[in-house]
Phi, psi and omega in degrees: 000182181289134182277142174261133182237127180260128177225118178049052180065014179251136178250129177229159179264145182231135177286152174288149176226162177089166183235017183293342177253004185299143177268146174228147176278182184293344178266005181082015180273133178294137178261125178239155183219147180209173179232152164258098181289137178216164177205171174249128177264121183262127175238146180279124174274317178208185181299330182251354189232129178245152174246133175254122182245130178292132174232144177237155182255123175248157181232157178281149178286145175286330190259352184211196182259356185281172175247154183200178172265153179301137177198158179182188188293142176262119188261158186292342181259023180215156176283167180297323182285326175296320177297318178298317180294315178303311182297324181288322176293313183297312186274324186244348175070038176229152178235152180181204183254115176284126185251186185304139182310134176276334180151181175230148181223142169264132183212156181268132180294138176283336183268318183246150179277063182211160177264146177241161174247117183245138180240138179234144181227151169279149177229111175282114189284132180245337183212135176242118185276146176284327179235137178212165189305319185256022182303324184280350184246349184221154171253150174233144185218126173276138177201172178290162179299321181297312180297320179295324179294328178289321188267340181298130185272351184248125181301323184287332176287324178296317175300318178298318177298316181300318177298315179300313181298320177296315178301312183292324176297317179297316179297321180297315180295321178295322177294317180296318180296325177294325184277330186291134179293149177280143177254138179260125180261000000 
């Protein structure tokens, strides 16, 4: 997990570094894992009615000008969901509930001439930190799923976002159907 370092009675979070614990699949592809952090923004429609709007959190890339979702290496001493949670904390400064896998994708690195295997999870945000390990290197922005799809630089992350939006829409419809009264004909 993320290390806590105490300096002059100050506690700060520090990102993991190095690749000595990095996982690779049977084809030699580095395994990376990430999250799509999300929350619902509630706005008042009227005195009795509120609207919940889905928002997702994107972060700036360290190597370029694009935006993406938090992701990074899955290491041998952690589960896949622990890695997803750790990367999201390190890069985006949020904590929450990691939910069911959205899928896995093989993609080519833009930096290195090699393929990676990427896994994505939704993370329902419960806490947003003021300070986090990569705060000085990244910007984070809450936006609608539609806006995030426009600015995200990776095709496979856009596909994961589409899956998440579909999943959450289905859950929302099921909740509405459970609450609606039955009509007898």
